[in-house]
C-alpha positions, 0 to 999 in steps of 0.5 A: 778861208781861215785867216793866217795868224802867226802865233809863235808865243813869247819865246818864239816871237822873241827868236823870230824878232831877233832873227829879223832884226839881225838880218835887216841890220846885217843887210843894211851894213853890207849895203853900206860896205859893198853896194856894188858887190855882184850877185851870182846868177842862179844858173842851176839846172833842175830835172826833178820839177818837170822831168826835163832839164830846166833852169831853176829860175824858169820853174813855177815852184820853190826849189833848192839845189845843193851842189857837191861844193855846198855839201862839202861846206858843211858837216854832213856824214849822211845824206839827210844831214845835207838837207838841214839848212834848206827852207821848208825842210825839217831834219829829225836826227838826234845822233850819229847812230839814229835808226829812225832819222827822217826829212819832211817837207812843207809841214807834211808829217812822216817820211812816207809823205815825202818822196825820195829818189836816187837818180830818179829811182824811188827809195821809199820802201815796199813795207811802210814807205820809209827809207834807210838814209844811211844807205845813200852814199853821200860821197857819190852825190853830184847834187841834190835837188829838192822841189816842194809841193804836190808832185803826184802829177809826175811821181805818183804816191808819197810826193805830198810834201815834195820830192828829194832827188839825189843825183850821182856823178857820172864817172869821168877820167881816172881818179883815185880818192881816199877819204878818212875821218875821225870824230867824237865818241870814237867815230870813224868814217872811211871811203875809197873810190876809183874811177876810170874811162876807157873809150866810151866806157867810164866806171866808178868803184867804191867802198866805205866803212863807218863805225861808232862806239856811241853814247849812252842815249837811251835812259831808263826812267820809271814811276814809283808807287806808294809803299815800302820796297825790298831793298833801300837804294841810292843813285836814282835821280828825280826827273819828269817824263815828257808829259811832265809827270814825276818819275825817276832816272834809274839807268841807261841801256848802254852805249849805242854802237854803229857798224856799217859797210858800203860798196858799189859801182856805176858804169856809163857807156856812151853808145853814140852821140846823144845816147847813154847806157848806165848801170848803178849798183849799191850795197849797204849793211849795218849793225846797231845795238847797245853795249854795257847797260847800267843800273844807277841804283845801289844798295847799302853796300854799293852793289848795283840793283837791277831787280826787285822792289827798290825802296826810295823812301816811302815809295818803291820802283819795281824793276827787272833786268830786262828793263835795262836792255835795248834792241839790236839788229841788222839792216841790209839794202841793195839797190840796182838801176839800169838807165838808157837815154837817147836823142831821137832828133832835135831836142826829142829825148827818150829815156827808160829806166828799170830798178830794184830796191831790195831791203832786209831788216831784223831787230831783237828785243829782250823779254821778261826773264832775260838777263845779261847772260841770256834768256827769252826774247823776240825777233822781228824780221822784215823780208822780203821788202822789195820794189821792182820799178820801171819807167819809159819817158818821152820829151817832145819840143814843139811850137804851140803859142810860141817857141819853147813848148815841150810835152813830156809823157811817160809810163810807170810800173811798180811792183811791191812785195813785203812780209813781216815775221816774228819769232820767240827766241830762247836766248835774246843774245842769239838771233838764231835761237828761234823756238819754232821753225815757223814764225808765230806771227806773219803778215805779208802782201803785194802791190802792183801799180801802173801809171800814165802821165803827161805834162805840157809847158808852153811859152806864149810870150818870152816872159810867160811860161805856163805848165799843166799836167796830170797822172793817173795811177792804178794799183792792186793789193793782192796775195795778202794774209795774216798768220797769228799763232796758227790762225790764218786770215787771207784778204781779198784783192782790192783795186784803187786808182787816183788822178793827180792834176797840176797847173803852174804859171811863171811870169818874168816882169822885167821890172827894174828900178836899179836898186830893186829888180822884180825878177819872177812871179810864180804860182802853182796848184796841184793834188797829191796822194799817198796809198796805204802801205802794206804795213798799214793794210795788214799789220795787226799787233798787240802791246801790253794787252792792247790790240792795234788792228790793221785795216785792208779797207783803207783808202789813199790819203789825199791833199790839195795844195797851192803856192805863190811867190816871187823872186827879187833883187833888193839892194844887191840882195836876192830875196825870195818869198813863198806862201803855201797852203795845203788841205789834207783828207783821209789821214790814216789814224788809229780809231778807238773801238773798245778800251783795249782795241784800236783799228786804223781808219781814214779818219783825219783831216788837216790844214797846212799854211806857211811862208818861206823867206830866203835871202842871199848876198855875195858880200865880196868875191870870197864872202857869202851870206845866206839865210832862210825862215820858215813859219807854218801853221799845221792843224788837225781839223777833224778826226773821229778816230782821235778827237783829242788831236783836233785843233792840235799841231801835226806830230813832229812838225815844227812851227818855225825854222830859220837858218843863217850861214856865212861862207868864206872861200879864199886862197885854198881856205874854205869855212862855214858858220851856220846857225840852225833853229827849229821850234819844239815839235810834239810826239803825241797827237794831242800835243800833251808832251809839253815837258822839255829837257827830259828823255823822250821830249822833243825840244827846240833845236838851236845850234851853231855849227862850223867847218873849216877846209884847207887845200894843202896841195892840189891833191890833199885837203884837210878839214875840221868840223865842230857841231853845237859850238855852244854846247847846248843841251837838248833832246830830240827824244834822245839827248842830242850830242853836246859839242862834237868834232870831226877831222877829215883828210881827203886825197885825190890823184 
């Protein structure tokens, strides 16, 4: 087995050493001033890890729980932002108006290798396995559970790095809630909620609105050629691209605006003691785009230049008006979930769930010849993008090798349907100006999947818990076709299957030496998989004369993972340590067929190895300190499809992350101060985008964020949040916001 080597580099090592020294000194100081401070017991109940209610301390895996209070303590407008301080979780979000934000776990790249649930309903969509984080109404969340590691044994595909489950509140007594917030860049967030309970029926109705004028984040950079131009210009700025090559900043695509509306409802009906029927409905709509694009180039009379050969002194830049135009589009999401649970006897529980996740999106891009007044364009439309899913689950307690054993078994069904279409537009400013009735390009397909799973937990002795389980998934790809400029290709149906086993062990030694108490030792092993998506199987496209071909013969990506760790209390401080490792196979990459032709193939293998350290301490009843550190080594070990990626770090996966948070709560006041760091990531598979501080680069994230809340009365709360307190400049492809603020008022009656 390859030796695990920590190789941060000089700058990374300095940051790591600083974080460790600060943590150690702080902990020692706190021990001197508060040796006898009580440590709050961890009583969180987790459902996601086993599909039955378990205390977090009784799990064989690393898990995190964010309560509603935890979320309110930090500035988090969207659900993905609430996860940014968790160990092993990496958030990629450069701005409020980000349309491709995602959260990844345990070094697994791309959001379709992490499963995201809403009350158990899968949100990874039918087309590409991605999801719309902004569609999740964070205001409705009661808690968020994050379990890391392979969970295909319970959840099937996508659960390679772990599972994120957002659990919404069950409506209670009558309550009216009004929340309004204002932030930098003319950002508004408003939410109205009404809850009521009438006999055994309780319900919640809500509506919300978010909009933002946005910032100028999409810069226009161009390389220059030797020779003379047609008009001498000023206003350009010398810079570099993400690969370190010289180029020129000549303009921007405008202010990136955002306009979003949400509404929904949740009904809960208590039929009898131990039985409940609930219905959740949620609608989300948002529009995004860019306003007022600018060319920075000026001629000798000070007029803007956006077309022709711009002379910059012995060199020239060739530009056209459409170079300054960025895309705009609409996203719509509709989620429905019907759930029934009942008790069939002492601790015997039956649950059923049926859900629909229906998505639509389109985006428009200007083409050569377009101007600010109109001209040619194209529109890409994804519809349908629908998942119909259902599950039936039974939990049965019994005595096997002692009391406390439980068997959980279930059936799962999922049906996916997706299609992507493209039209040419006569006017890129009018999405209705399609040149033809039928799209000139269309791909589509369907997937039907069934699964059966079982998991057994036994408790042979009081201090020992053993876990074992597995899931068999079978799926069928069918009714797939590609239509390209009148040429129709139909693909044959195909079947595939995968079995995902898992085992785990938890031991509570009860070893107590006063200042040091070893509470838990845990270990687990399992396999996981990700089936190829409809996009990967059938979407063939071209760009600048290069063809990127889909492959209906793709097989699932697979991983084998294990972790081991312990939880202890040392000098009054809770400390958790986890070591994890994964081996990935059949990774899907584009393989070079000819100079201008690539095809998706199962070509890659890779490894992940890492550690997570968590510390937490209550200094006083009103002051709490916590921190975590993640270091992981990711490496592509084999890839005939992309040989330059071998030996390189996974794309968009950091090596190191750490978070330190100080929480204060006393007499109606609450405050948080959080330091977040994530090392540089790479956007290219060969890690050649090494340049930092330029448009398109992915720089280290190193920010200090704060939030203060004050309960003015029992019903009214005010808050102020400031992100990036030190006003650091960095890029996550787009230039990240500088120091920014949010003020919020919330009234509940």
